[in-house]
FIDOTI-179993 format. One record per residue (C-alpha): residue number from 0; residue in one letter; x negated, y negated, z. Coordinates in steps of 0.5 Angstrom, whole numbers. Each point is the difference from the previous one (the first is absolute). Layout:
BEGIN
k:NUM; r:A; px:X; py:Y; pz:Z
...
This chain:
BEGIN
k:0; r:M; px:-245; py:7; pz:379
k:1; r:S; px:0; py:7; pz:1
k:2; r:G; px:-5; py:4; pz:-3
k:3; r:N; px:4; py:6; pz:-3
k:4; r:F; px:0; py:0; pz:-7
k:5; r:P; px:8; py:0; pz:-3
k:6; r:E; px:3; py:6; pz:-2
k:7; r:Q; px:2; py:-1; pz:-7
k:8; r:V; px:8; py:0; pz:-1
k:9; r:P; px:3; py:2; pz:-6
k:10; r:P; px:1; py:-7; pz:-4
k:11; r:T; px:7; py:-2; pz:-3
k:12; r:K; px:0; py:2; pz:-7
k:13; r:I; px:4; py:0; pz:-6
k:14; r:A; px:0; py:6; pz:-5
k:15; r:Y; px:1; py:-2; pz:-7
k:16; r:I; px:2; py:5; pz:-5
k:17; r:S; px:1; py:-2; pz:-7
k:18; r:G; px:-1; py:-7; pz:2
k:19; r:R; px:6; py:1; pz:4
k:20; r:P; px:0; py:-1; pz:8
k:21; r:R; px:2; py:7; pz:3
k:22; r:T; px:-2; py:1; pz:7
k:23; r:L; px:-2; py:-5; pz:6
k:24; r:H; px:-5; py:3; pz:5
k:25; r:L; px:2; py:-5; pz:6
k:26; r:R; px:-5; py:-1; pz:5
k:27; r:M; px:3; py:-1; pz:7
k:28; r:C; px:-1; py:1; pz:8
k:29; r:K; px:3; py:3; pz:5
k:30; r:L; px:0; py:-3; pz:8
k:31; r:V; px:3; py:5; pz:5
k:32; r:R; px:1; py:-5; pz:6
k:33; r:T; px:1; py:3; pz:7
k:34; r:D; px:2; py:-6; pz:5
k:35; r:E; px:-2; py:0; pz:7
k:36; r:D; px:7; py:4; pz:2
k:37; r:G; px:-2; py:6; pz:-5
k:38; r:H; px:5; py:-2; pz:-5
k:39; r:V; px:-3; py:2; pz:-7
k:40; r:E; px:2; py:-3; pz:-7
k:41; r:E; px:-3; py:1; pz:-7
k:42; r:L; px:-1; py:-6; pz:-4
k:43; r:I; px:-2; py:0; pz:-7
k:44; r:F; px:-3; py:-6; pz:-4
k:45; r:D; px:-2; py:-1; pz:-7
k:46; r:Q; px:-2; py:-8; pz:0
k:47; r:S; px:-7; py:-3; pz:0
k:48; r:T; px:0; py:-3; pz:7
k:49; r:I; px:4; py:3; pz:7
k:50; r:H; px:0; py:-5; pz:5
k:51; r:I; px:1; py:2; pz:7
k:52; r:G; px:1; py:-4; pz:6
k:53; r:A; px:6; py:-2; pz:5
k:54; r:M; px:3; py:-6; pz:-4
k:55; r:A; px:6; py:3; pz:-4
k:56; r:D; px:-2; py:-2; pz:-7
k:57; r:N; px:-6; py:6; pz:1
k:58; r:D; px:1; py:6; pz:-4
k:59; r:I; px:-1; py:4; pz:6
k:60; r:V; px:3; py:-4; pz:6
k:61; r:I; px:-4; py:2; pz:7
k:62; r:D; px:5; py:-2; pz:6
k:63; r:D; px:-5; py:0; pz:5
k:64; r:D; px:-3; py:-5; pz:4
k:65; r:T; px:-7; py:2; pz:-1
k:66; r:A; px:0; py:-1; pz:-8
k:67; r:S; px:-1; py:-7; pz:-3
k:68; r:R; px:5; py:-3; pz:-5
k:69; r:Y; px:-4; py:2; pz:-6
k:70; r:H; px:-5; py:5; pz:3
k:71; r:C; px:-3; py:4; pz:-6
k:72; r:K; px:1; py:2; pz:-7
k:73; r:I; px:-1; py:6; pz:-5
k:74; r:I; px:-2; py:-2; pz:-7
k:75; r:Q; px:0; py:4; pz:-6
k:76; r:T; px:-6; py:-1; pz:-4
k:77; r:D; px:-1; py:4; pz:-7
k:78; r:G; px:-4; py:6; pz:3
k:79; r:A; px:2; py:0; pz:8
k:80; r:Y; px:4; py:-3; pz:6
k:81; r:M; px:-3; py:-5; pz:4
k:82; r:I; px:2; py:-2; pz:7
k:83; r:R; px:-1; py:-7; pz:2
k:84; r:D; px:1; py:-3; pz:7
k:85; r:E; px:3; py:-7; pz:0
k:86; r:E; px:-4; py:-3; pz:6
k:87; r:S; px:5; py:3; pz:5
k:88; r:T; px:0; py:-1; pz:7
k:89; r:N; px:-1; py:7; pz:2
k:90; r:G; px:-3; py:3; pz:-6
k:91; r:T; px:1; py:6; pz:-5
k:92; r:F; px:-3; py:7; pz:1
k:93; r:V; px:-1; py:5; pz:-5
k:94; r:N; px:-1; py:7; pz:3
k:95; r:R; px:-1; py:-4; pz:7
k:96; r:V; px:-6; py:-4; pz:-3
k:97; r:H; px:1; py:-8; pz:0
k:98; r:I; px:0; py:-3; pz:-7
k:99; r:R; px:0; py:-6; pz:-4
k:100; r:E; px:0; py:3; pz:-7
k:101; r:A; px:0; py:8; pz:-2
k:102; r:Y; px:2; py:5; pz:-5
k:103; r:L; px:5; py:4; pz:2
k:104; r:Q; px:0; py:8; pz:-1
k:105; r:P; px:6; py:5; pz:-1
k:106; r:G; px:1; py:2; pz:8
k:107; r:N; px:-3; py:-6; pz:3
k:108; r:T; px:4; py:-3; pz:6
k:109; r:V; px:1; py:-8; pz:1
k:110; r:M; px:2; py:-3; pz:6
k:111; r:V; px:4; py:-6; pz:0
k:112; r:G; px:1; py:-2; pz:7
k:113; r:K; px:4; py:6; pz:3
k:114; r:T; px:2; py:3; pz:-6
k:115; r:E; px:-4; py:5; pz:-4
k:116; r:L; px:0; py:0; pz:-8
k:117; r:R; px:-2; py:7; pz:-3
k:118; r:F; px:-2; py:-2; pz:-7
k:119; r:H; px:1; py:5; pz:-6
k:120; r:T; px:-1; py:-1; pz:-8
k:121; r:L; px:5; py:2; pz:-5
k:122; r:D; px:0; py:1; pz:-8
k:123; r:E; px:7; py:0; pz:-3
k:124; r:Q; px:1; py:2; pz:-7
k:125; r:V; px:6; py:-4; pz:-3
k:126; r:E; px:3; py:1; pz:-7
k:127; r:I; px:1; py:-6; pz:-3
k:128; r:Q; px:7; py:-2; pz:-1
k:129; r:P; px:3; py:-6; pz:-4
k:130; r:S; px:3; py:-5; pz:5
k:131; r:S; px:7; py:-1; pz:-1
k:132; r:Q; px:-1; py:-7; pz:0
k:133; r:E; px:0; py:-5; pz:-6
k:134; r:A; px:-5; py:-5; pz:4
k:135; r:F; px:-6; py:0; pz:5
k:136; r:G; px:-2; py:-6; pz:2
k:137; r:D; px:-1; py:-5; pz:-6
k:138; r:I; px:-1; py:7; pz:-5
k:139; r:V; px:7; py:1; pz:-3
k:140; r:G; px:2; py:6; pz:-5
k:141; r:K; px:4; py:6; pz:-1
k:142; r:S; px:-4; py:5; pz:-4
k:143; r:V; px:-3; py:6; pz:3
k:144; r:R; px:-7; py:-2; pz:-1
k:145; r:I; px:1; py:-7; pz:4
k:146; r:R; px:4; py:4; pz:5
k:147; r:E; px:-5; py:5; pz:1
k:148; r:I; px:-5; py:-6; pz:2
k:149; r:F; px:5; py:-3; pz:5
k:150; r:G; px:0; py:7; pz:3
k:151; r:I; px:-7; py:0; pz:1
k:152; r:L; px:0; py:-7; pz:3
k:153; r:E; px:5; py:1; pz:5
k:154; r:K; px:-5; py:6; pz:3
k:155; r:I; px:-7; py:-4; pz:-1
k:156; r:A; px:2; py:-7; pz:1
k:157; r:P; px:0; py:1; pz:8
k:158; r:T; px:-6; py:3; pz:0
k:159; r:G; px:-7; py:-3; pz:0
k:160; r:V; px:-3; py:4; pz:-6
k:161; r:T; px:-4; py:-4; pz:-6
k:162; r:V; px:4; py:0; pz:-6
k:163; r:I; px:-2; py:-1; pz:-7
k:164; r:I; px:5; py:-2; pz:-5
k:165; r:E; px:-1; py:2; pz:-8
k:166; r:G; px:4; py:-2; pz:-6
k:167; r:E; px:0; py:-4; pz:-6
k:168; r:T; px:-1; py:-8; pz:0
k:169; r:G; px:7; py:-3; pz:2
k:170; r:T; px:3; py:6; pz:4
k:171; r:G; px:1; py:-3; pz:6
k:172; r:K; px:-6; py:2; pz:4
k:173; r:E; px:-1; py:-6; pz:5
k:174; r:V; px:8; py:0; pz:1
k:175; r:V; px:-1; py:8; pz:3
k:176; r:A; px:-6; py:-3; pz:4
k:177; r:K; px:4; py:-5; pz:3
k:178; r:T; px:6; py:5; pz:1
k:179; r:I; px:-5; py:5; pz:4
k:180; r:H; px:-2; py:-6; pz:4
k:181; r:N; px:7; py:-2; pz:2
k:182; r:N; px:2; py:7; pz:2
k:183; r:S; px:-6; py:1; pz:4
k:184; r:S; px:-1; py:-2; pz:8
k:185; r:R; px:-5; py:-5; pz:-3
k:186; r:R; px:6; py:-4; pz:-3
k:187; r:D; px:-1; py:-6; pz:4
k:188; r:K; px:-7; py:-1; pz:-1
k:189; r:P; px:-4; py:-3; pz:-6
k:190; r:F; px:1; py:3; pz:-7
k:191; r:I; px:-6; py:-2; pz:-4
k:192; r:V; px:-1; py:1; pz:-8
k:193; r:F; px:-7; py:0; pz:-3
k:194; r:D; px:-1; py:1; pz:-8
k:195; r:C; px:-6; py:3; pz:-1
k:196; r:G; px:0; py:-2; pz:-7
k:197; r:A; px:1; py:-8; pz:1
k:198; r:V; px:-6; py:-2; pz:4
k:199; r:P; px:-7; py:0; pz:-2
k:200; r:E; px:-4; py:6; pz:2
k:201; r:S; px:-5; py:-4; pz:4
k:202; r:L; px:6; py:-3; pz:4
k:203; r:I; px:4; py:6; pz:1
k:204; r:E; px:-5; py:3; pz:6
k:205; r:S; px:1; py:-7; pz:4
k:206; r:E; px:8; py:0; pz:-2
k:207; r:L; px:1; py:7; pz:3
k:208; r:F; px:-5; py:0; pz:6
k:209; r:G; px:-1; py:-7; pz:2
k:210; r:H; px:-7; py:-4; pz:0
k:211; r:E; px:-4; py:-3; pz:5
k:212; r:K; px:-3; py:-8; pz:0
k:213; r:G; px:-6; py:0; pz:-5
k:214; r:S; px:1; py:7; pz:-2
k:215; r:F; px:0; py:-3; pz:-7
k:216; r:T; px:-1; py:-6; pz:-4
k:217; r:G; px:7; py:-4; pz:1
k:218; r:A; px:1; py:4; pz:7
k:219; r:I; px:1; py:-6; pz:4
k:220; r:M; px:4; py:3; pz:5
k:221; r:S; px:2; py:7; pz:3
k:222; r:R; px:6; py:3; pz:-3
k:223; r:Q; px:5; py:6; pz:1
k:224; r:G; px:1; py:5; pz:-5
k:225; r:L; px:6; py:3; pz:-3
k:226; r:F; px:-1; py:6; pz:5
k:227; r:E; px:0; py:-4; pz:6
k:228; r:M; px:6; py:-5; pz:-2
k:229; r:A; px:4; py:7; pz:-1
k:230; r:Q; px:-2; py:2; pz:7
k:231; r:G; px:6; py:5; pz:2
k:232; r:G; px:4; py:-1; pz:-7
k:233; r:T; px:-2; py:3; pz:-7
k:234; r:I; px:-4; py:-2; pz:-5
k:235; r:F; px:2; py:1; pz:-7
k:236; r:L; px:-6; py:1; pz:-5
k:237; r:D; px:2; py:-1; pz:-7
k:238; r:E; px:-3; py:2; pz:-6
k:239; r:L; px:-5; py:4; pz:4
k:240; r:G; px:-3; py:3; pz:-6
k:241; r:E; px:-4; py:-6; pz:-1
k:242; r:L; px:-4; py:0; pz:6
k:243; r:G; px:-7; py:0; pz:-2
k:244; r:L; px:-4; py:6; pz:2
k:245; r:D; px:-5; py:-4; pz:5
k:246; r:L; px:6; py:-2; pz:4
k:247; r:Q; px:4; py:7; pz:1
k:248; r:P; px:-5; py:3; pz:5
k:249; r:K; px:2; py:-6; pz:5
k:250; r:L; px:8; py:1; pz:-2
k:251; r:L; px:-2; py:7; pz:2
k:252; r:R; px:-3; py:-2; pz:7
k:253; r:A; px:6; py:-4; pz:1
k:254; r:L; px:5; py:6; pz:-1
k:255; r:E; px:-4; py:5; pz:4
k:256; r:Q; px:-3; py:-4; pz:6
k:257; r:R; px:6; py:-5; pz:1
k:258; r:E; px:-5; py:-5; pz:0
k:259; r:I; px:-3; py:-6; pz:-5
k:260; r:R; px:-6; py:-4; pz:0
k:261; r:R; px:0; py:-7; pz:-2
k:262; r:V; px:-5; py:-2; pz:-6
k:263; r:G; px:-7; py:-3; pz:4
k:264; r:S; px:2; py:4; pz:7
k:265; r:N; px:-3; py:6; pz:3
k:266; r:K; px:7; py:0; pz:5
k:267; r:S; px:5; py:5; pz:-2
k:268; r:V; px:8; py:-2; pz:1
k:269; r:K; px:5; py:5; pz:2
k:270; r:I; px:6; py:0; pz:-4
k:271; r:D; px:7; py:3; pz:0
k:272; r:V; px:2; py:-1; pz:-7
k:273; r:R; px:4; py:5; pz:-5
k:274; r:V; px:-2; py:0; pz:-7
k:275; r:V; px:4; py:1; pz:-6
k:276; r:A; px:-3; py:0; pz:-6
k:277; r:A; px:2; py:-1; pz:-8
k:278; r:T; px:-3; py:2; pz:-6
k:279; r:N; px:3; py:0; pz:-8
k:280; r:R; px:-7; py:4; pz:-1
k:281; r:N; px:0; py:8; pz:0
k:282; r:L; px:-5; py:0; pz:6
k:283; r:E; px:-2; py:7; pz:-1
k:284; r:E; px:-2; py:-1; pz:-7
k:285; r:E; px:-4; py:-6; pz:3
k:286; r:V; px:-4; py:4; pz:5
k:287; r:K; px:-2; py:5; pz:-5
k:288; r:A; px:-2; py:-6; pz:-4
k:289; r:G; px:-5; py:-2; pz:6
k:290; r:R; px:4; py:-7; pz:1
k:291; r:F; px:4; py:2; pz:6
k:292; r:R; px:-3; py:4; pz:6
k:293; r:E; px:3; py:7; pz:1
k:294; r:D; px:-1; py:-1; pz:8
k:295; r:L; px:4; py:-7; pz:0
k:296; r:Y; px:5; py:3; pz:-5
k:297; r:Y; px:2; py:6; pz:5
k:298; r:R; px:0; py:-4; pz:6
k:299; r:L; px:5; py:-5; pz:-4
k:300; r:S; px:4; py:6; pz:-2
k:301; r:V; px:3; py:2; pz:6
k:302; r:V; px:7; py:-1; pz:-3
k:303; r:R; px:0; py:-1; pz:-8
k:304; r:L; px:7; py:-4; pz:-2
k:305; r:I; px:1; py:1; pz:-8
k:306; r:L; px:5; py:-5; pz:-2
k:307; r:P; px:4; py:1; pz:-7
k:308; r:P; px:0; py:-5; pz:-5
k:309; r:L; px:6; py:-3; pz:-2
k:310; r:R; px:1; py:4; pz:-6
k:311; r:D; px:1; py:6; pz:4
k:312; r:R; px:5; py:-3; pz:4
k:313; r:L; px:4; py:-4; pz:-5
k:314; r:E; px:7; py:2; pz:4
k:315; r:D; px:-3; py:-5; pz:5
k:316; r:I; px:0; py:-6; pz:-4
k:317; r:P; px:8; py:-2; pz:1
k:318; r:L; px:-2; py:0; pz:8
k:319; r:L; px:-6; py:-3; pz:-1
k:320; r:I; px:3; py:-6; pz:-4
k:321; r:K; px:6; py:-1; pz:6
k:322; r:H; px:-6; py:0; pz:5
k:323; r:F; px:-4; py:-5; pz:-4
k:324; r:L; px:6; py:-5; pz:-1
k:325; r:H; px:2; py:1; pz:7
k:326; r:I; px:-7; py:-2; pz:3
k:327; r:G; px:-3; py:-4; pz:-5
k:328; r:H; px:-1; py:-8; pz:2
k:329; r:Y; px:1; py:-1; pz:-8
k:330; r:N; px:7; py:2; pz:1
k:331; r:K; px:2; py:-4; pz:5
k:332; r:N; px:4; py:-7; pz:0
k:333; r:A; px:-1; py:-6; pz:5
k:334; r:Q; px:5; py:4; pz:4
k:335; r:G; px:-4; py:6; pz:0
k:336; r:K; px:5; py:4; pz:-4
k:337; r:M; px:-1; py:4; pz:-6
k:338; r:K; px:0; py:-4; pz:-7
k:339; r:I; px:0; py:7; pz:-4
k:340; r:K; px:5; py:5; pz:3
k:341; r:G; px:-2; py:6; pz:-5
k:342; r:I; px:-2; py:3; pz:-6
k:343; r:N; px:4; py:1; pz:-7
k:344; r:R; px:0; py:8; pz:-1
k:345; r:D; px:-3; py:-1; pz:-7
k:346; r:A; px:-6; py:-4; pz:3
k:347; r:V; px:-1; py:6; pz:5
k:348; r:D; px:0; py:5; pz:-6
k:349; r:S; px:-5; py:-4; pz:-3
k:350; r:L; px:-4; py:0; pz:6
k:351; r:M; px:1; py:7; pz:1
k:352; r:A; px:-3; py:2; pz:-7
k:353; r:Y; px:-6; py:-4; pz:1
k:354; r:A; px:-7; py:4; pz:2
k:355; r:W; px:-2; py:-5; pz:6
k:356; r:P; px:-8; py:0; pz:-1
k:357; r:G; px:0; py:-5; pz:5
k:358; r:N; px:5; py:4; pz:5
k:359; r:V; px:4; py:-4; pz:5
k:360; r:R; px:-4; py:-6; pz:0
k:361; r:E; px:2; py:-1; pz:-7
k:362; r:L; px:7; py:1; pz:1
k:363; r:L; px:0; py:-5; pz:6
k:364; r:N; px:-3; py:-5; pz:-5
k:365; r:V; px:5; py:2; pz:-5
k:366; r:I; px:6; py:-1; pz:5
k:367; r:E; px:-3; py:-7; pz:2
k:368; r:R; px:-1; py:-2; pz:-7
k:369; r:A; px:7; py:2; pz:-1
k:370; r:C; px:3; py:-4; pz:5
k:371; r:S; px:-3; py:-6; pz:-2
k:372; r:F; px:3; py:1; pz:-7
k:373; r:A; px:7; py:2; pz:2
k:374; r:E; px:5; py:-4; pz:-2
k:375; r:N; px:6; py:3; pz:5
k:376; r:D; px:0; py:4; pz:6
k:377; r:H; px:-2; py:6; pz:-4
k:378; r:I; px:-7; py:2; pz:-4
k:379; r:H; px:2; py:2; pz:-7
k:380; r:P; px:-5; py:3; pz:-5
k:381; r:E; px:-2; py:-6; pz:-3
k:382; r:D; px:-3; py:-3; pz:7
k:383; r:L; px:-5; py:6; pz:-1
k:384; r:P; px:-6; py:0; pz:-3
k:385; r:E; px:0; py:1; pz:-8
k:386; r:N; px:-4; py:7; pz:1
k:387; r:I; px:5; py:3; pz:5
k:388; r:S; px:6; py:-3; pz:-3
k:389; r:G; px:-1; py:1; pz:-7
k:390; r:M; px:4; py:-6; pz:-2
k:391; r:G; px:-6; py:-3; pz:-4
k:392; r:L; px:0; py:7; pz:-4
k:393; r:I; px:8; py:-1; pz:-1
k:394; r:Q; px:-1; py:-7; pz:-3
k:395; r:R; px:-5; py:2; pz:-5
k:396; r:R; px:3; py:7; pz:-2
k:397; r:G; px:7; py:-1; pz:1
k:398; r:T; px:3; py:6; pz:4
k:399; r:P; px:-1; py:4; pz:7
k:400; r:E; px:-1; py:6; pz:-5
k:401; r:D; px:-7; py:-4; pz:-3
k:402; r:V; px:-2; py:-1; pz:7
k:403; r:T; px:1; py:7; pz:2
k:404; r:A; px:-4; py:3; pz:-6
k:405; r:E; px:-6; py:-5; pz:2
k:406; r:R; px:0; py:3; pz:7
k:407; r:T; px:0; py:7; pz:-3
k:408; r:R; px:-5; py:-1; pz:-5
k:409; r:A; px:-5; py:-3; pz:6
k:410; r:A; px:2; py:6; pz:4
k:411; r:S; px:-1; py:5; pz:-5
k:412; r:A; px:-7; py:-3; pz:-1
k:413; r:D; px:-2; py:0; pz:7
k:414; r:T; px:2; py:7; pz:1
k:415; r:K; px:-5; py:2; pz:-5
k:416; r:K; px:-6; py:-1; pz:5
k:417; r:G; px:-1; py:3; pz:7
k:418; r:F; px:4; py:-3; pz:6
k:419; r:K; px:-6; py:-3; pz:3
k:420; r:E; px:-3; py:-3; pz:-7
k:421; r:A; px:7; py:-3; pz:-2
k:422; r:K; px:1; py:-3; pz:7
k:423; r:E; px:-7; py:-3; pz:1
k:424; r:E; px:1; py:-3; pz:-7
k:425; r:W; px:7; py:-3; pz:2
k:426; r:L; px:-3; py:-3; pz:6
k:427; r:S; px:-5; py:-3; pz:-4
k:428; r:N; px:4; py:-3; pz:-5
k:429; r:F; px:5; py:-3; pz:5
k:430; r:E; px:-6; py:-3; pz:4
k:431; r:K; px:-3; py:-3; pz:-6
k:432; r:D; px:6; py:-3; pz:-2
k:433; r:Y; px:2; py:-2; pz:6
k:434; r:I; px:-6; py:-4; pz:2
k:435; r:A; px:-1; py:-3; pz:-7
k:436; r:A; px:8; py:-3; pz:0
k:437; r:L; px:-2; py:-3; pz:7
k:438; r:L; px:-6; py:-3; pz:-2
k:439; r:K; px:4; py:-3; pz:-6
k:440; r:K; px:5; py:-2; pz:4
k:441; r:N; px:-5; py:-4; pz:5
k:442; r:N; px:-4; py:-3; pz:-5
k:443; r:H; px:-6; py:5; pz:1
k:444; r:N; px:0; py:-3; pz:8
k:445; r:I; px:-2; py:7; pz:3
k:446; r:S; px:2; py:-3; pz:7
k:447; r:H; px:7; py:-1; pz:-2
k:448; r:A; px:1; py:6; pz:-4
k:449; r:A; px:-3; py:4; pz:6
k:450; r:R; px:5; py:-3; pz:5
k:451; r:E; px:6; py:1; pz:-5
k:452; r:A; px:-2; py:7; pz:0
k:453; r:D; px:-1; py:1; pz:7
k:454; r:I; px:-7; py:3; pz:0
k:455; r:D; px:-7; py:-2; pz:2
k:456; r:R; px:-4; py:-5; pz:-5
k:457; r:K; px:-6; py:4; pz:1
k:458; r:Y; px:4; py:6; pz:-2
k:459; r:F; px:4; py:-4; pz:-6
k:460; r:R; px:-7; py:-1; pz:-3
k:461; r:K; px:-2; py:7; pz:1
k:462; r:L; px:6; py:2; pz:-5
k:463; r:M; px:-1; py:-6; pz:-5
k:464; r:K; px:-7; py:3; pz:-1
k:465; r:K; px:2; py:7; pz:0
k:466; r:Y; px:5; py:-2; pz:-6
k:467; r:G; px:-5; py:-5; pz:-3
k:468; r:L; px:4; py:-6; pz:2
k:469; r:D; px:-5; py:-4; pz:4
k:470; r:Q; px:-2; py:-5; pz:-6
k:471; r:R; px:5; py:-6; pz:-1
k:472; r:P; px:3; py:1; pz:-7
k:473; r:D; px:-2; py:-5; pz:-5
């Protein structure tokens, strides 16, 4: 590898003002191509990897007998650009020096066969405009907030930048991560998901980085970790805030050096993996509290993507319902056709009047439940949970006006508190009631209750302990 230290190029960054994305500093490179006959062409790229060679599926096709089919590639790392020879027959040259791998500096000349490529970096500042589309991958919505997310994803998905996705539980962080992967050059490679909060702390290092035979009790054979399994693709680290301080330096090394070391091994393994992480914690506050490393936080925050809660995009609910009804396996008959065709207007109004502490995930669960309760091909208010439809209140109090009055009293009580305090209390009450109801429904069988909630058993126990529900009632 070249000994020259890479010049740091401006990273791709999103500037947020008052919680809204305003500008995107997009990192790109320009290659000025000069062919053997003197023809000059400027090529601009913003993706993470630029493939160069004689085959037609390369990004830069070299029509030259001295170029190999897949001759070399330029890789965008988080702080620099690197060129790597792909075992070509005649070699790759940077400033007339034969290289296997080298960092590129602005102005460097790359020779591939008889073609010269002069390398330059660019930094484009783009004002974020809401997309005109109502879907991007598996994400749907027509609100300005979500279409701003689409506008960002259109720009950053094809690049190789590290992304950290922030947002409340249930806002769709994994769906966004998968969408980033599917719209990148890595789409045909693995997409590996790892939940940092669902694995015992003592096993996380082995899960992520692998281990050698005999490295600890029970290691009866060598095993690849998830980073190696994701080679060439994307690894999604969910609930990153749960990662212990002792493991954070090892993740930092993987990000900076692009290599990992298995437990019990002294040998480093090179990796080519894009990292997308997610958390429902405020990592800035975690850094201040000493629970998260500042250098890792800044290393991960190449692009911070902040997902809005569902209560801030209520106009997306009808579109989300339509999407869930179309894709849900629970809404398909034996012939694969939709059983439930739509939803009654009054039911939509009830759903849009609800605060959605569990966000999009809660909406999905409500629609799945309603599909099983519906007696015809449309969802009606009586098919919805009582706390959303108000049907139980109507039965007890007699009129819709009574329900409205009850909801108004509850809302006015909440507004006497600060937003943050009221939100936290709402979420706590929801979590406690939800966990208690599932335990009762499943006769206090924690495994069954956790499975029905679609959350890890360990995390379910944690919530039980938090709300004093860890003891079986008499």
